[in-house]
Each structure stands twice: as C-alpha cells, then as structure tokens.
PDB file of N, CA, C and O in Angstrom, chain B, residues numbered from 101:
ATOM      1  N   MET B 101      -7.890  17.055 -23.592  1.00  0.00           N
ATOM      2  CA  MET B 101      -6.711  17.220 -22.157  1.00  0.00           C
ATOM      3  C   MET B 101      -6.490  15.872 -21.764  1.00  0.00           C
ATOM      4  O   MET B 101      -7.374  15.092 -21.411  1.00  0.00           O
ATOM      5  N   SER B 102      -4.990  15.575 -21.858  1.00  0.00           N
ATOM      6  CA  SER B 102      -4.362  14.602 -21.748  1.00  0.00           C
ATOM      7  C   SER B 102      -5.064  14.056 -20.338  1.00  0.00           C
ATOM      8  O   SER B 102      -5.856  14.814 -19.779  1.00  0.00           O
ATOM      9  N   GLN B 103      -4.749  12.590 -19.686  1.00  0.00           N
ATOM     10  CA  GLN B 103      -5.124  12.263 -18.241  1.00  0.00           C
ATOM     11  C   GLN B 103      -3.562  11.730 -17.884  1.00  0.00           C
ATOM     12  O   GLN B 103      -2.695  11.143 -18.532  1.00  0.00           O
ATOM     13  N   ALA B 104      -3.669  12.258 -16.482  1.00  0.00           N
ATOM     14  CA  ALA B 104      -2.275  12.283 -16.122  1.00  0.00           C
ATOM     15  C   ALA B 104      -2.279  10.639 -15.632  1.00  0.00           C
ATOM     16  O   ALA B 104      -3.337  10.043 -15.434  1.00  0.00           O
ATOM     17  N   VAL B 105      -0.526   9.800 -15.417  1.00  0.00           N
ATOM     18  CA  VAL B 105      -0.560   8.957 -15.645  1.00  0.00           C
ATOM     19  C   VAL B 105      -1.397   7.959 -14.808  1.00  0.00           C
ATOM     20  O   VAL B 105      -2.057   7.064 -15.335  1.00  0.00           O
ATOM     21  N   ASN B 106      -1.330   8.163 -13.488  1.00  0.00           N
ATOM     22  CA  ASN B 106      -1.945   6.754 -12.633  1.00  0.00           C
ATOM     23  C   ASN B 106      -3.252   7.732 -11.721  1.00  0.00           C
ATOM     24  O   ASN B 106      -3.720   7.515 -10.603  1.00  0.00           O
ATOM     25  N   GLU B 107      -3.557   8.797 -12.675  1.00  0.00           N
ATOM     26  CA  GLU B 107      -5.593   9.179 -12.892  1.00  0.00           C
ATOM     27  C   GLU B 107      -6.210   7.867 -13.192  1.00  0.00           C
ATOM     28  O   GLU B 107      -5.864   7.063 -14.058  1.00  0.00           O
ATOM     29  N   PRO B 108      -7.132   7.782 -12.377  1.00  0.00           N
ATOM     30  CA  PRO B 108      -8.575   6.434 -12.531  1.00  0.00           C
ATOM     31  C   PRO B 108      -9.146   7.593 -13.858  1.00  0.00           C
ATOM     32  O   PRO B 108      -8.685   8.706 -14.109  1.00  0.00           O
ATOM     33  N   THR B 109     -10.209   6.916 -14.496  1.00  0.00           N
ATOM     34  CA  THR B 109     -11.296   7.147 -15.167  1.00  0.00           C
ATOM     35  C   THR B 109     -12.287   7.606 -14.771  1.00  0.00           C
ATOM     36  O   THR B 109     -12.915   8.515 -15.313  1.00  0.00           O
ATOM     37  N   ALA B 110     -12.600   6.979 -13.657  1.00  0.00           N
ATOM     38  CA  ALA B 110     -14.173   6.949 -12.768  1.00  0.00           C
ATOM     39  C   ALA B 110     -13.686   6.585 -11.447  1.00  0.00           C
ATOM     40  O   ALA B 110     -12.670   5.947 -11.169  1.00  0.00           O
ATOM     41  N   TYR B 111     -14.604   7.112 -10.638  1.00  0.00           N
ATOM     42  CA  TYR B 111     -14.925   7.227  -9.383  1.00  0.00           C
ATOM     43  C   TYR B 111     -15.414   6.128  -8.839  1.00  0.00           C
ATOM     44  O   TYR B 111     -15.019   5.130  -9.443  1.00  0.00           O
ATOM     45  N   PRO B 112     -16.012   5.929  -8.074  1.00  0.00           N
ATOM     46  CA  PRO B 112     -14.779   5.765  -6.909  1.00  0.00           C
ATOM     47  C   PRO B 112     -14.015   5.054  -6.977  1.00  0.00           C
ATOM     48  O   PRO B 112     -14.115   3.919  -7.442  1.00  0.00           O
ATOM     49  N   ALA B 113     -12.737   5.747  -6.362  1.00  0.00           N
ATOM     50  CA  ALA B 113     -11.091   4.622  -6.512  1.00  0.00           C
ATOM     51  C   ALA B 113     -10.375   4.951  -5.201  1.00  0.00           C
ATOM     52  O   ALA B 113     -10.434   5.905  -4.426  1.00  0.00           O
ATOM     53  N   VAL B 114      -9.777   3.976  -5.233  1.00  0.00           N
ATOM     54  CA  VAL B 114      -8.319   3.539  -4.535  1.00  0.00           C
ATOM     55  C   VAL B 114      -7.000   4.534  -4.948  1.00  0.00           C
ATOM     56  O   VAL B 114      -6.400   4.529  -6.023  1.00  0.00           O
ATOM     57  N   HIS B 115      -6.693   5.525  -3.566  1.00  0.00           N
ATOM     58  CA  HIS B 115      -5.518   6.034  -3.723  1.00  0.00           C
ATOM     59  C   HIS B 115      -4.757   5.720  -2.916  1.00  0.00           C
ATOM     60  O   HIS B 115      -5.004   5.926  -1.728  1.00  0.00           O
ATOM     61  N   HIS B 116      -3.508   5.076  -3.360  1.00  0.00           N
ATOM     62  CA  HIS B 116      -2.429   4.793  -2.622  1.00  0.00           C
ATOM     63  C   HIS B 116      -1.003   6.034  -2.278  1.00  0.00           C
ATOM     64  O   HIS B 116       0.007   6.327  -2.917  1.00  0.00           O
ATOM     65  N   VAL B 117      -1.567   6.496  -0.983  1.00  0.00           N
ATOM     66  CA  VAL B 117      -1.031   7.326  -0.482  1.00  0.00           C
ATOM     67  C   VAL B 117       0.242   7.511   0.362  1.00  0.00           C
ATOM     68  O   VAL B 117       0.125   7.215   1.551  1.00  0.00           O
ATOM     69  N   GLY B 118       1.405   7.939  -0.048  1.00  0.00           N
ATOM     70  CA  GLY B 118       3.052   8.232   0.406  1.00  0.00           C
ATOM     71  C   GLY B 118       2.675   9.948   1.146  1.00  0.00           C
ATOM     72  O   GLY B 118       2.272  10.996   0.642  1.00  0.00           O
ATOM     73  N   ILE B 119       3.027   9.565   2.461  1.00  0.00           N
ATOM     74  CA  ILE B 119       3.164  10.852   3.322  1.00  0.00           C
ATOM     75  C   ILE B 119       4.508  11.061   3.297  1.00  0.00           C
ATOM     76  O   ILE B 119       4.843   9.921   3.620  1.00  0.00           O
ATOM     77  N   VAL B 120       5.799  11.798   3.125  1.00  0.00           N
ATOM     78  CA  VAL B 120       6.997  11.906   3.451  1.00  0.00           C
ATOM     79  C   VAL B 120       6.663  13.299   4.588  1.00  0.00           C
ATOM     80  O   VAL B 120       6.077  14.354   4.341  1.00  0.00           O
ATOM     81  N   VAL B 121       7.331  12.783   5.973  1.00  0.00           N
ATOM     82  CA  VAL B 121       7.803  13.306   6.785  1.00  0.00           C
ATOM     83  C   VAL B 121       9.047  13.581   7.636  1.00  0.00           C
ATOM     84  O   VAL B 121       9.795  12.648   7.344  1.00  0.00           O
ATOM     85  N   GLU B 122       9.435  14.061   8.190  1.00  0.00           N
ATOM     86  CA  GLU B 122      11.197  14.270   9.027  1.00  0.00           C
ATOM     87  C   GLU B 122      10.934  12.854   9.750  1.00  0.00           C
ATOM     88  O   GLU B 122       9.730  12.632   9.872  1.00  0.00           O
ATOM     89  N   ALA B 123      11.876  11.719  10.322  1.00  0.00           N
ATOM     90  CA  ALA B 123      11.996  10.724  10.513  1.00  0.00           C
ATOM     91  C   ALA B 123      11.580  11.109  12.112  1.00  0.00           C
ATOM     92  O   ALA B 123      10.911  10.227  12.650  1.00  0.00           O
ATOM     93  N   ALA B 124      11.871  12.281  12.941  1.00  0.00           N
ATOM     94  CA  ALA B 124      11.226  12.568  14.475  1.00  0.00           C
ATOM     95  C   ALA B 124       9.686  12.968  14.148  1.00  0.00           C
ATOM     96  O   ALA B 124       9.086  13.345  15.155  1.00  0.00           O
ATOM     97  N   PHE B 125       9.109  12.967  13.249  1.00  0.00           N
ATOM     98  CA  PHE B 125       7.324  13.485  13.108  1.00  0.00           C
ATOM     99  C   PHE B 125       6.999  12.521  14.311  1.00  0.00           C
ATOM    100  O   PHE B 125       7.340  11.407  14.708  1.00  0.00           O
ATOM    101  N   ALA B 126       5.672  14.139  14.891  1.00  0.00           N
ATOM    102  CA  ALA B 126       5.126  12.924  15.980  1.00  0.00           C
ATOM    103  C   ALA B 126       3.778  13.699  15.583  1.00  0.00           C
ATOM    104  O   ALA B 126       3.201  13.895  16.652  1.00  0.00           O
ATOM    105  N   ALA B 127       2.916  14.296  14.402  1.00  0.00           N
ATOM    106  CA  ALA B 127       2.085  14.740  14.560  1.00  0.00           C
ATOM    107  C   ALA B 127       0.839  13.689  14.101  1.00  0.00           C
ATOM    108  O   ALA B 127      -0.240  14.115  13.689  1.00  0.00           O
ATOM    109  N   LEU B 128       1.196  12.067  14.254  1.00  0.00           N
ATOM    110  CA  LEU B 128       0.286  11.077  13.993  1.00  0.00           C
ATOM    111  C   LEU B 128      -1.471  11.629  14.234  1.00  0.00           C
ATOM    112  O   LEU B 128      -2.421  11.621  13.450  1.00  0.00           O
ATOM    113  N   GLY B 129      -1.397  11.912  15.138  1.00  0.00           N
ATOM    114  CA  GLY B 129      -2.901  12.686  15.840  1.00  0.00           C
ATOM    115  C   GLY B 129      -3.271  13.247  14.330  1.00  0.00           C
ATOM    116  O   GLY B 129      -3.873  12.629  13.451  1.00  0.00           O
ATOM    117  N   ALA B 130      -2.822  14.387  14.282  1.00  0.00           N
ATOM    118  CA  ALA B 130      -3.318  14.981  13.364  1.00  0.00           C
ATOM    119  C   ALA B 130      -3.189  14.847  12.157  1.00  0.00           C
ATOM    120  O   ALA B 130      -3.480  15.752  11.375  1.00  0.00           O
ATOM    121  N   LEU B 131      -2.686  13.585  11.748  1.00  0.00           N
ATOM    122  CA  LEU B 131      -2.692  13.002   9.944  1.00  0.00           C
ATOM    123  C   LEU B 131      -4.048  11.934  10.172  1.00  0.00           C
ATOM    124  O   LEU B 131      -4.753  11.548   9.239  1.00  0.00           O
ATOM    125  N   GLU B 132      -4.256  11.533  11.684  1.00  0.00           N
ATOM    126  CA  GLU B 132      -5.438  10.511  11.689  1.00  0.00           C
ATOM    127  C   GLU B 132      -7.035  11.609  12.032  1.00  0.00           C
ATOM    128  O   GLU B 132      -8.205  11.239  11.936  1.00  0.00           O
ATOM    129  N   ALA B 133      -6.566  12.844  12.391  1.00  0.00           N
ATOM    130  CA  ALA B 133      -7.555  12.858  11.808  1.00  0.00           C
ATOM    131  C   ALA B 133      -7.964  14.088  10.750  1.00  0.00           C
ATOM    132  O   ALA B 133      -8.841  14.935  10.920  1.00  0.00           O
ATOM    133  N   VAL B 134      -7.347  13.982   9.967  1.00  0.00           N
ATOM    134  CA  VAL B 134      -7.793  14.250   8.285  1.00  0.00           C
ATOM    135  C   VAL B 134      -8.150  13.087   8.062  1.00  0.00           C
ATOM    136  O   VAL B 134      -9.381  13.083   8.057  1.00  0.00           O
ATOM    137  N   LEU B 135      -7.790  12.188   7.892  1.00  0.00           N
ATOM    138  CA  LEU B 135      -8.260  10.523   7.567  1.00  0.00           C
ATOM    139  C   LEU B 135      -9.223   9.953   8.317  1.00  0.00           C
ATOM    140  O   LEU B 135      -9.382   8.766   8.032  1.00  0.00           O
ATOM    141  N   ALA B 136     -10.178  10.508   9.481  1.00  0.00           N
ATOM    142  CA  ALA B 136     -11.427  10.319   9.674  1.00  0.00           C
ATOM    143  C   ALA B 136     -12.097  10.978   8.690  1.00  0.00           C
ATOM    144  O   ALA B 136     -13.103  10.285   8.531  1.00  0.00           O
ATOM    145  N   ASP B 137     -12.134  11.555   8.212  1.00  0.00           N
ATOM    146  CA  ASP B 137     -13.146  12.447   7.124  1.00  0.00           C
ATOM    147  C   ASP B 137     -13.198  11.480   5.968  1.00  0.00           C
ATOM    148  O   ASP B 137     -14.072  11.726   5.136  1.00  0.00           O
ATOM    149  N   VAL B 138     -12.337  10.293   5.724  1.00  0.00           N
ATOM    150  CA  VAL B 138     -12.251   9.767   4.242  1.00  0.00           C
ATOM    151  C   VAL B 138     -12.478   8.507   4.507  1.00  0.00           C
ATOM    152  O   VAL B 138     -12.492   8.025   5.640  1.00  0.00           O
ATOM    153  N   ASP B 139     -12.692   7.835   3.332  1.00  0.00           N
ATOM    154  CA  ASP B 139     -12.552   5.961   3.845  1.00  0.00           C
ATOM    155  C   ASP B 139     -11.641   5.331   3.510  1.00  0.00           C
ATOM    156  O   ASP B 139     -11.238   4.972   2.404  1.00  0.00           O
ATOM    157  N   VAL B 140     -11.167   5.133   4.886  1.00  0.00           N
ATOM    158  CA  VAL B 140      -9.312   4.509   4.856  1.00  0.00           C
ATOM    159  C   VAL B 140      -9.973   3.129   4.472  1.00  0.00           C
ATOM    160  O   VAL B 140     -11.015   2.661   4.931  1.00  0.00           O
ATOM    161  N   VAL B 141      -8.926   2.452   3.296  1.00  0.00           N
ATOM    162  CA  VAL B 141      -9.145   1.034   2.754  1.00  0.00           C
ATOM    163  C   VAL B 141      -8.074   0.152   3.883  1.00  0.00           C
ATOM    164  O   VAL B 141      -8.292  -0.771   4.668  1.00  0.00           O
ATOM    165  N   ALA B 142      -6.934   0.876   3.554  1.00  0.00           N
ATOM    166  CA  ALA B 142      -5.872   0.555   4.028  1.00  0.00           C
ATOM    167  C   ALA B 142      -5.117   1.372   5.673  1.00  0.00           C
ATOM    168  O   ALA B 142      -4.298   2.252   5.409  1.00  0.00           O
ATOM    169  N   PRO B 143      -5.233   1.249   6.423  1.00  0.00           N
ATOM    170  CA  PRO B 143      -4.334   1.737   7.405  1.00  0.00           C
ATOM    171  C   PRO B 143      -2.849   2.892   7.583  1.00  0.00           C
ATOM    172  O   PRO B 143      -1.720   2.489   7.303  1.00  0.00           O
ATOM    173  N   LEU B 144      -3.028   3.862   7.921  1.00  0.00           N
ATOM    174  CA  LEU B 144      -2.116   4.467   7.820  1.00  0.00           C
ATOM    175  C   LEU B 144      -0.651   3.574   8.952  1.00  0.00           C
ATOM    176  O   LEU B 144      -0.763   3.301  10.147  1.00  0.00           O
ATOM    177  N   HIS B 145       0.599   3.309   8.049  1.00  0.00           N
ATOM    178  CA  HIS B 145       1.353   2.309   8.675  1.00  0.00           C
ATOM    179  C   HIS B 145       2.524   3.341   8.097  1.00  0.00           C
ATOM    180  O   HIS B 145       2.327   4.350   7.420  1.00  0.00           O
ATOM    181  N   ASP B 146       3.916   2.756   8.595  1.00  0.00           N
ATOM    182  CA  ASP B 146       5.221   3.334   8.318  1.00  0.00           C
ATOM    183  C   ASP B 146       5.632   2.449   7.082  1.00  0.00           C
ATOM    184  O   ASP B 146       5.404   1.241   7.034  1.00  0.00           O
ATOM    185  N   GLY B 147       6.268   3.172   6.075  1.00  0.00           N
ATOM    186  CA  GLY B 147       6.611   3.291   4.827  1.00  0.00           C
ATOM    187  C   GLY B 147       8.119   2.928   4.937  1.00  0.00           C
ATOM    188  O   GLY B 147       8.391   2.044   5.750  1.00  0.00           O
ATOM    189  N   ARG B 148       9.231   3.537   4.168  1.00  0.00           N
ATOM    190  CA  ARG B 148      10.617   3.335   4.056  1.00  0.00           C
ATOM    191  C   ARG B 148      11.219   4.886   4.542  1.00  0.00           C
ATOM    192  O   ARG B 148      10.861   6.043   4.319  1.00  0.00           O
ATOM    193  N   ALA B 149      12.094   4.384   5.164  1.00  0.00           N
ATOM    194  CA  ALA B 149      13.040   5.717   5.457  1.00  0.00           C
ATOM    195  C   ALA B 149      13.827   5.818   4.556  1.00  0.00           C
ATOM    196  O   ALA B 149      13.932   4.896   3.747  1.00  0.00           O
ATOM    197  N   SER B 150      14.602   6.978   4.448  1.00  0.00           N
ATOM    198  CA  SER B 150      15.534   7.483   3.627  1.00  0.00           C
ATOM    199  C   SER B 150      16.863   6.994   3.767  1.00  0.00           C
ATOM    200  O   SER B 150      17.350   6.671   4.851  1.00  0.00           O
ATOM    201  N   ARG B 151      17.561   6.930   2.465  1.00  0.00           N
ATOM    202  CA  ARG B 151      19.300   6.240   2.991  1.00  0.00           C
ATOM    203  C   ARG B 151      19.425   6.862   4.247  1.00  0.00           C
ATOM    204  O   ARG B 151      19.865   6.202   5.188  1.00  0.00           O
ATOM    205  N   THR B 152      19.071   8.153   4.410  1.00  0.00           N
ATOM    206  CA  THR B 152      20.269   8.867   5.046  1.00  0.00           C
ATOM    207  C   THR B 152      19.694   9.077   6.303  1.00  0.00           C
ATOM    208  O   THR B 152      20.440   9.818   6.944  1.00  0.00           O
ATOM    209  N   GLY B 153      18.363   8.649   7.166  1.00  0.00           N
ATOM    210  CA  GLY B 153      17.668   8.267   7.541  1.00  0.00           C
ATOM    211  C   GLY B 153      16.787   9.614   8.430  1.00  0.00           C
ATOM    212  O   GLY B 153      16.245   9.501   9.529  1.00  0.00           O
ATOM    213  N   LYS B 154      16.846  10.676   7.694  1.00  0.00           N
ATOM    214  CA  LYS B 154      16.430  12.246   8.053  1.00  0.00           C
ATOM    215  C   LYS B 154      14.773  11.695   7.786  1.00  0.00           C
ATOM    216  O   LYS B 154      13.860  11.825   8.600  1.00  0.00           O
ATOM    217  N   TYR B 155      14.698  11.215   6.765  1.00  0.00           N
ATOM    218  CA  TYR B 155      13.127  11.331   6.418  1.00  0.00           C
ATOM    219  C   TYR B 155      12.202  10.051   6.305  1.00  0.00           C
ATOM    220  O   TYR B 155      12.783   8.967   6.255  1.00  0.00           O
ATOM    221  N   ARG B 156      11.291  10.063   6.276  1.00  0.00           N
ATOM    222  CA  ARG B 156      10.483   8.263   6.358  1.00  0.00           C
ATOM    223  C   ARG B 156       9.536   8.483   5.884  1.00  0.00           C
ATOM    224  O   ARG B 156       9.318   9.666   6.145  1.00  0.00           O
ATOM    225  N   THR B 157       8.410   7.935   5.057  1.00  0.00           N
ATOM    226  CA  THR B 157       7.322   7.632   4.723  1.00  0.00           C
ATOM    227  C   THR B 157       6.215   7.428   5.609  1.00  0.00           C
ATOM    228  O   THR B 157       6.514   7.189   6.779  1.00  0.00           O
ATOM    229  N   LEU B 158       4.770   7.479   5.248  1.00  0.00           N
ATOM    230  CA  LEU B 158       4.182   7.160   5.768  1.00  0.00           C
ATOM    231  C   LEU B 158       2.886   6.254   4.832  1.00  0.00           C
ATOM    232  O   LEU B 158       3.097   6.254   3.619  1.00  0.00           O
ATOM    233  N   ARG B 159       2.125   5.811   5.106  1.00  0.00           N
ATOM    234  CA  ARG B 159       1.531   5.206   3.876  1.00  0.00           C
ATOM    235  C   ARG B 159      -0.185   5.114   4.509  1.00  0.00           C
ATOM    236  O   ARG B 159      -0.597   4.868   5.642  1.00  0.00           O
ATOM    237  N   VAL B 160      -0.814   5.388   3.400  1.00  0.00           N
ATOM    238  CA  VAL B 160      -2.434   4.648   3.664  1.00  0.00           C
ATOM    239  C   VAL B 160      -2.824   4.644   2.286  1.00  0.00           C
ATOM    240  O   VAL B 160      -2.140   4.958   1.312  1.00  0.00           O
ATOM    241  N   SER B 161      -4.013   4.248   2.328  1.00  0.00           N
ATOM    242  CA  SER B 161      -5.314   3.740   1.239  1.00  0.00           C
ATOM    243  C   SER B 161      -6.162   4.441   1.630  1.00  0.00           C
ATOM    244  O   SER B 161      -6.259   4.972   2.736  1.00  0.00           O
ATOM    245  N   ILE B 162      -6.966   4.507   0.586  1.00  0.00           N
ATOM    246  CA  ILE B 162      -8.227   5.535   1.248  1.00  0.00           C
ATOM    247  C   ILE B 162      -9.054   5.553  -0.711  1.00  0.00           C
ATOM    248  O   ILE B 162      -8.446   5.493  -1.780  1.00  0.00           O
ATOM    249  N   ARG B 163     -10.306   5.640  -0.500  1.00  0.00           N
ATOM    250  CA  ARG B 163     -11.278   4.836  -1.375  1.00  0.00           C
ATOM    251  C   ARG B 163     -11.975   6.497  -1.643  1.00  0.00           C
ATOM    252  O   ARG B 163     -12.956   6.826  -0.976  1.00  0.00           O
ATOM    253  N   VAL B 164     -11.485   7.275  -2.465  1.00  0.00           N
ATOM    254  CA  VAL B 164     -13.061   9.250  -2.582  1.00  0.00           C
ATOM    255  C   VAL B 164     -13.797   8.480  -3.719  1.00  0.00           C
ATOM    256  O   VAL B 164     -13.552   7.431  -4.314  1.00  0.00           O
ATOM    257  N   ASP B 165     -14.649   9.270  -3.779  1.00  0.00           N
ATOM    258  CA  ASP B 165     -16.196   9.396  -4.865  1.00  0.00           C
ATOM    259  C   ASP B 165     -16.145  10.582  -5.517  1.00  0.00           C
ATOM    260  O   ASP B 165     -17.204  11.143  -5.797  1.00  0.00           O
ATOM    261  N   SER B 166     -14.921  11.148  -5.860  1.00  0.00           N
ATOM    262  CA  SER B 166     -14.795  12.472  -6.927  1.00  0.00           C
ATOM    263  C   SER B 166     -13.517  13.117  -6.870  1.00  0.00           C
ATOM    264  O   SER B 166     -13.469  13.555  -5.721  1.00  0.00           O
ATOM    265  N   ARG B 167     -12.328  13.461  -7.526  1.00  0.00           N
ATOM    266  CA  ARG B 167     -11.229  14.440  -7.984  1.00  0.00           C
ATOM    267  C   ARG B 167     -11.613  15.361  -6.579  1.00  0.00           C
ATOM    268  O   ARG B 167     -10.708  15.402  -5.746  1.00  0.00           O
ATOM    269  N   ALA B 168     -13.062  16.210  -6.199  1.00  0.00           N
ATOM    270  CA  ALA B 168     -12.887  17.293  -5.352  1.00  0.00           C
ATOM    271  C   ALA B 168     -12.730  16.826  -4.516  1.00  0.00           C
ATOM    272  O   ALA B 168     -12.411  17.534  -3.560  1.00  0.00           O
ATOM    273  N   GLU B 169     -12.858  15.157  -4.277  1.00  0.00           N
ATOM    274  CA  GLU B 169     -12.941  14.921  -2.279  1.00  0.00           C
ATOM    275  C   GLU B 169     -11.484  14.566  -2.270  1.00  0.00           C
ATOM    276  O   GLU B 169     -11.129  14.678  -1.096  1.00  0.00           O
ATOM    277  N   LEU B 170     -10.326  14.141  -3.112  1.00  0.00           N
ATOM    278  CA  LEU B 170      -9.121  13.953  -3.718  1.00  0.00           C
ATOM    279  C   LEU B 170      -8.373  15.044  -3.527  1.00  0.00           C
ATOM    280  O   LEU B 170      -7.250  15.049  -3.023  1.00  0.00           O
ATOM    281  N   ASP B 171      -9.195  16.314  -4.065  1.00  0.00           N
ATOM    282  CA  ASP B 171      -8.152  17.323  -3.914  1.00  0.00           C
ATOM    283  C   ASP B 171      -8.485  17.828  -2.471  1.00  0.00           C
ATOM    284  O   ASP B 171      -7.481  18.452  -2.128  1.00  0.00           O
ATOM    285  N   ALA B 172      -9.179  17.855  -1.706  1.00  0.00           N
ATOM    286  CA  ALA B 172      -9.739  18.165  -0.393  1.00  0.00           C
ATOM    287  C   ALA B 172      -8.539  17.419   0.453  1.00  0.00           C
ATOM    288  O   ALA B 172      -7.824  17.958   1.299  1.00  0.00           O
ATOM    289  N   LEU B 173      -8.502  16.325   0.108  1.00  0.00           N
ATOM    290  CA  LEU B 173      -7.548  15.917   1.156  1.00  0.00           C
ATOM    291  C   LEU B 173      -6.140  15.961   1.051  1.00  0.00           C
ATOM    292  O   LEU B 173      -5.501  16.025   2.101  1.00  0.00           O
ATOM    293  N   ASP B 174      -5.520  15.938  -0.068  1.00  0.00           N
ATOM    294  CA  ASP B 174      -4.068  16.493  -0.680  1.00  0.00           C
ATOM    295  C   ASP B 174      -4.209  17.580   0.089  1.00  0.00           C
ATOM    296  O   ASP B 174      -3.761  17.364   1.215  1.00  0.00           O
ATOM    297  N   ARG B 175      -4.747  18.912  -0.081  1.00  0.00           N
ATOM    298  CA  ARG B 175      -5.087  19.781   0.764  1.00  0.00           C
ATOM    299  C   ARG B 175      -4.564  19.979   1.767  1.00  0.00           C
ATOM    300  O   ARG B 175      -3.574  20.645   2.067  1.00  0.00           O
ATOM    301  N   ASN B 176      -5.582  19.087   2.600  1.00  0.00           N
ATOM    302  CA  ASN B 176      -5.286  19.302   4.439  1.00  0.00           C
ATOM    303  C   ASN B 176      -4.694  18.013   4.803  1.00  0.00           C
ATOM    304  O   ASN B 176      -5.330  17.540   5.744  1.00  0.00           O
ATOM    305  N   LEU B 177      -3.734  17.260   4.434  1.00  0.00           N
ATOM    306  CA  LEU B 177      -2.766  16.075   4.586  1.00  0.00           C
ATOM    307  C   LEU B 177      -1.373  17.428   4.461  1.00  0.00           C
ATOM    308  O   LEU B 177      -0.581  17.578   5.392  1.00  0.00           O
ATOM    309  N   ARG B 178      -1.309  18.247   3.233  1.00  0.00           N
ATOM    310  CA  ARG B 178      -0.419  19.054   3.483  1.00  0.00           C
ATOM    311  C   ARG B 178      -0.356  20.240   4.346  1.00  0.00           C
ATOM    312  O   ARG B 178       0.564  21.039   4.517  1.00  0.00           O
ATOM    313  N   ALA B 179      -1.580  20.179   4.873  1.00  0.00           N
ATOM    314  CA  ALA B 179      -1.535  21.749   6.014  1.00  0.00           C
ATOM    315  C   ALA B 179      -1.493  21.131   7.394  1.00  0.00           C
ATOM    316  O   ALA B 179      -1.739  21.695   8.460  1.00  0.00           O
ATOM    317  N   VAL B 180      -1.089  19.696   7.157  1.00  0.00           N
ATOM    318  CA  VAL B 180      -0.466  19.296   8.956  1.00  0.00           C
ATOM    319  C   VAL B 180       1.249  19.586   9.184  1.00  0.00           C
ATOM    320  O   VAL B 180       2.024  19.269   8.282  1.00  0.00           O
ATOM    321  N   THR B 181       1.506  19.904   9.832  1.00  0.00           N
ATOM    322  CA  THR B 181       2.508  20.614   9.956  1.00  0.00           C
ATOM    323  C   THR B 181       3.528  19.536  10.451  1.00  0.00           C
ATOM    324  O   THR B 181       3.388  18.835  11.452  1.00  0.00           O
ATOM    325  N   GLY B 182       4.605  19.527   9.552  1.00  0.00           N
ATOM    326  CA  GLY B 182       5.481  18.334   9.625  1.00  0.00           C
ATOM    327  C   GLY B 182       5.847  17.480   8.273  1.00  0.00           C
ATOM    328  O   GLY B 182       6.794  16.784   7.906  1.00  0.00           O
ATOM    329  N   VAL B 183       4.297  18.003   7.602  1.00  0.00           N
ATOM    330  CA  VAL B 183       4.764  17.223   5.753  1.00  0.00           C
ATOM    331  C   VAL B 183       5.138  18.088   5.029  1.00  0.00           C
ATOM    332  O   VAL B 183       4.918  19.292   4.895  1.00  0.00           O
ATOM    333  N   LYS B 184       6.030  16.985   4.341  1.00  0.00           N
ATOM    334  CA  LYS B 184       7.183  17.805   3.755  1.00  0.00           C
ATOM    335  C   LYS B 184       6.525  17.360   1.982  1.00  0.00           C
ATOM    336  O   LYS B 184       6.479  18.168   1.054  1.00  0.00           O
ATOM    337  N   LEU B 185       6.070  15.854   1.906  1.00  0.00           N
ATOM    338  CA  LEU B 185       5.838  15.794  -0.132  1.00  0.00           C
ATOM    339  C   LEU B 185       4.786  14.751   0.657  1.00  0.00           C
ATOM    340  O   LEU B 185       4.793  14.204   1.760  1.00  0.00           O
ATOM    341  N   LEU B 186       3.787  14.769  -0.608  1.00  0.00           N
ATOM    342  CA  LEU B 186       2.690  13.531  -0.666  1.00  0.00           C
ATOM    343  C   LEU B 186       2.887  13.028  -1.996  1.00  0.00           C
ATOM    344  O   LEU B 186       2.790  13.765  -2.977  1.00  0.00           O
ATOM    345  N   LEU B 187       3.204  11.607  -2.085  1.00  0.00           N
ATOM    346  CA  LEU B 187       3.206  10.652  -3.089  1.00  0.00           C
ATOM    347  C   LEU B 187       2.175  10.175  -3.500  1.00  0.00           C
ATOM    348  O   LEU B 187       2.200   9.327  -4.393  1.00  0.00           O
TER     349      LEU B 187
END
C-alpha cells in the first residue's frame, strides 16, 4: 500500500492541523477541550481568513504517538459544531 503524501512513517510525530470554521465561530472552548487530551506543541491560534471573509482557519500543532490517536483527534475535532473542514 502506498504512503499518503504527508503521512509520517514513524510515531511519535508532530502534525500541523488547520481547522476551517466560519468567521463568526464562537466555540473555541469546545476545541480547547478536545485539544486538552493531546500533546499540544504549538497552541491554537488564528490562521488566515478566506478571500471573501466568510471562513477562517485556526492552526494548532500536536504530537501524537500513533495513527489511532490522530484518527481519534480528527473525529473529535470534526464533531465540534461549526468546524467545516480539517486540513
């Protein structure tokens, strides 16, 4: 099976996550609660806004020990109301 482009071959690994939300997103506490369960390397911070200003990104860097841990984080972040897409 071929490796995904940005897929690390070994764990632990640091992943840089972009979280796309609407510009008026107000559930930062919910995201921080999800991130409390992982090793945060660079804290949650604002990224870029979309050209039209409707969406913005939030950025965070995390260290995970396994693909299963990364998959669980992905599911938990996507479950937060207002999260549109993970990068």
